[in-house]
N, C-alpha and C positions, 0 to 999 in steps of 0.2 A: 169140908165141902162134901156134899153128897151129889151124886149124879142125878138123883131124882129131883132135888131142888134146882140144879143147874138146868136140866132139860125143861122143867116146868117154867123157869124164868125165860128160857129161850123160845118157848112155844108161843109167846105173844108177839105179834108183829111190831107193836109200838116199842117194846123193850129191845127188839132186834135193831130197830131204827136208832134208838138211843145209843146202843153199842157202836153202831156205825158212826154216829156223830162223835163219839169219844175216841175213835181211831185217830183223829187229827190232833188230839191233845185234851187236856183237862178243860172242863166247862162248868160254869155255875149252874145251879138248878134253874135260874132265870133264863140263862142262855139256851138251855135245853128246852125249856118250856116255850120259848119264842118260836121254835121250829114246828110246833104242833098246835092244832086247834083245840087243845084240851085245857081243863082247869089246872091250876097249880097243885091242887090236892091230888088230882089224878096222876100228874107227872111225879109227884112226891111218892105216891103209892108204887108206881113202876120202879122208881129209883130204890125204894126200900126192898122190893123183891129182888132186884139185881144185886143189891148190897148183901142181902141174906144169902144169896147164892154165891157170894164172893166174886161175882163178875165185875163189880166196880168197887172202888174204895172211895172214901170221902175224907175231906180235910177242911176244917173250918178256919177261915181267915176273916177276922172281923165279923161283919154281919152276914157274910156269904159262906156257903158250903160249895166246895169244888169237888167234882166227881172225875175219876180217872179210871180208864179201862184196866182191869187186872188181867194181864196177858198170861200169867202163870196158870190160871184156871183153864183158859182156852188151850194152852199147851197140853195140860193134863187130859183134856177131852180128846184132842187130836191124837195124842199118844195112845189112849185107850181105843179109839176108832181104828188106828193103824194096826194095833195088835189084834183087834177083832177081825180085821180084814186078812190078817196073816202075813203082813209084810214086815 
């Protein structure tokens, strides 16, 4: 994981909203897509960016891919920010 990729992924409001949705548990790409007025391809792009930044993980079950928030990356960011602040 690079902070550059992580912060780039977090810079987009749609991706931040996707992360908020995943706080309540894993969701399929279709379930995520239903929450936005965007095409499936656009949501897929956002999910791929989040996956590349290790902010989400995916798991294929049958015809569906389920996405889950990767909290370990979030914890790494918080630790870095805390250290930067000096606490």
